Backbone as CSV, one residue per row, in Angstrom:
resi,resn,N_x,N_y,N_z,CA_x,CA_y,CA_z,C_x,C_y,C_z
1,MET,53.525,16.520,14.345,54.658,16.530,14.292,54.806,16.530,15.983
2,ARG,55.862,15.312,15.825,55.983,14.899,17.513,57.309,15.173,17.953
3,ASP,58.370,16.204,17.427,59.543,16.641,17.926,59.254,18.402,17.483
4,TRP,58.208,18.821,17.765,57.990,20.406,17.329,59.271,21.320,18.395
5,ARG,59.851,20.925,19.576,60.677,21.677,20.049,61.730,21.563,19.353
6,GLY,62.654,20.700,18.944,63.702,20.128,18.362,63.397,20.898,16.862
7,PHE,62.154,21.246,16.385,62.059,21.564,14.956,62.492,23.069,15.274
8,ALA,61.804,23.606,16.243,61.878,25.087,16.566,63.217,25.533,16.905
9,ALA,63.838,24.462,17.422,65.171,25.055,17.920,66.494,24.881,16.674
10,ARG,66.106,23.991,15.884,66.879,24.014,14.356,66.906,24.955,14.105
11,VAL,65.103,26.035,13.582,65.086,26.992,13.014,65.879,27.980,13.298
12,ALA,65.723,28.233,14.961,66.247,29.266,15.669,67.776,29.035,15.717
13,SER,68.273,27.759,15.742,70.074,27.481,15.534,70.341,28.153,14.359
14,VAL,69.930,27.927,12.969,70.314,28.182,11.913,70.183,29.492,11.746
15,LEU,69.240,30.078,11.870,68.791,31.596,11.920,69.469,32.490,12.891
16,SER,70.275,31.792,13.909,70.662,32.241,14.934,69.921,33.357,15.592
17,THR,68.748,33.152,15.831,67.325,33.520,16.514,67.367,33.080,17.677
18,PRO,66.846,34.233,18.643,66.884,33.337,20.332,65.498,32.569,20.248
19,LEU,65.747,31.315,20.805,64.785,30.360,20.935,63.300,31.085,21.111
20,PRO,63.339,31.915,22.256,62.030,32.434,22.793,61.576,33.396,21.308
21,ALA,61.999,33.716,20.621,61.594,34.686,19.597,60.872,33.436,18.822
22,VAL,61.604,32.628,18.451,61.089,31.543,17.665,59.692,30.594,17.890
23,MET,59.681,30.472,19.248,58.785,30.133,20.052,57.359,30.814,20.081
24,ALA,57.561,32.127,19.913,56.822,33.100,19.825,55.748,33.412,18.640
25,MET,56.759,32.623,17.503,55.918,32.862,16.563,54.748,31.650,16.326
26,THR,53.922,32.080,15.038,52.558,31.285,14.963,53.398,30.279,14.246
27,TRP,52.820,29.115,14.144,53.313,27.831,13.562,53.650,27.719,12.244
28,ASP,52.587,28.402,11.682,52.882,28.483,10.161,54.121,29.584,9.666
29,GLU,54.342,30.482,10.509,55.302,31.094,10.347,56.793,30.534,10.408
30,VAL,56.869,29.556,11.705,57.991,28.762,11.490,58.111,27.834,10.426
31,LEU,56.911,27.413,10.099,57.401,26.554,8.723,57.772,27.238,7.531
32,LEU,57.810,28.544,7.861,57.884,29.514,6.079,59.511,29.378,6.267
33,TRP,59.718,29.841,7.772,61.133,29.881,8.184,61.812,28.499,8.001
34,TRP,61.614,27.521,8.275,62.084,26.366,8.118,62.469,25.877,6.663
35,CYS,61.897,26.777,6.061,62.291,26.248,4.217,63.712,27.379,4.565
36,GLU,63.606,28.439,4.479,64.579,29.329,4.759,65.704,28.771,5.359
37,ALA,65.816,28.061,6.430,66.697,27.637,7.303,67.401,26.651,6.564
38,ASN,66.551,25.778,6.146,67.302,24.786,4.961,67.942,25.324,4.041
39,ASP,67.684,26.181,3.510,68.442,26.667,2.152,69.878,27.289,2.846
40,ILE,69.483,27.952,3.683,70.639,28.403,4.555,71.970,27.549,5.021
41,ASP,71.272,26.793,5.676,72.115,25.152,6.030,72.782,24.367,4.688
42,SER,71.834,24.387,4.011,72.630,23.530,2.807,73.510,24.381,2.200
43,GLN,73.823,25.956,2.226,74.602,26.669,1.187,75.956,26.795,2.348
44,THR,75.799,26.573,3.675,76.824,26.686,4.598,77.431,25.225,4.917
45,TRP,76.916,25.061,6.193,77.204,23.790,6.717,76.930,22.506,5.673
46,GLY,76.121,22.481,4.782,75.898,21.327,4.006,76.919,21.396,2.955
47,VAL,77.893,22.573,2.594,78.870,22.413,1.952,79.866,21.585,2.229
48,LEU,80.313,22.068,3.887,80.904,21.421,4.836,80.976,20.085,4.738
49,ARG,79.506,19.171,5.031,79.327,18.124,5.341,79.252,17.394,4.294
50,GLY,79.418,17.806,2.972,79.394,17.016,1.203,77.805,16.894,1.218
51,ASP,76.868,17.426,1.463,75.396,17.544,1.087,75.066,18.157,-0.514
52,ARG,76.118,18.819,-0.891,76.152,19.616,-2.351,77.099,18.819,-3.210
């Protein structure tokens, strides 16, 4: 993945987690949280954007 920093920043932002905490996670753990972050985003901001 070319933009791994942006990927980690998005996970941190959606989960309201400090970026250093996300950067300290293993890559597979970040990927698991990515799925959770996408679900949360689609149920909150996604509704406002009209994604749902």
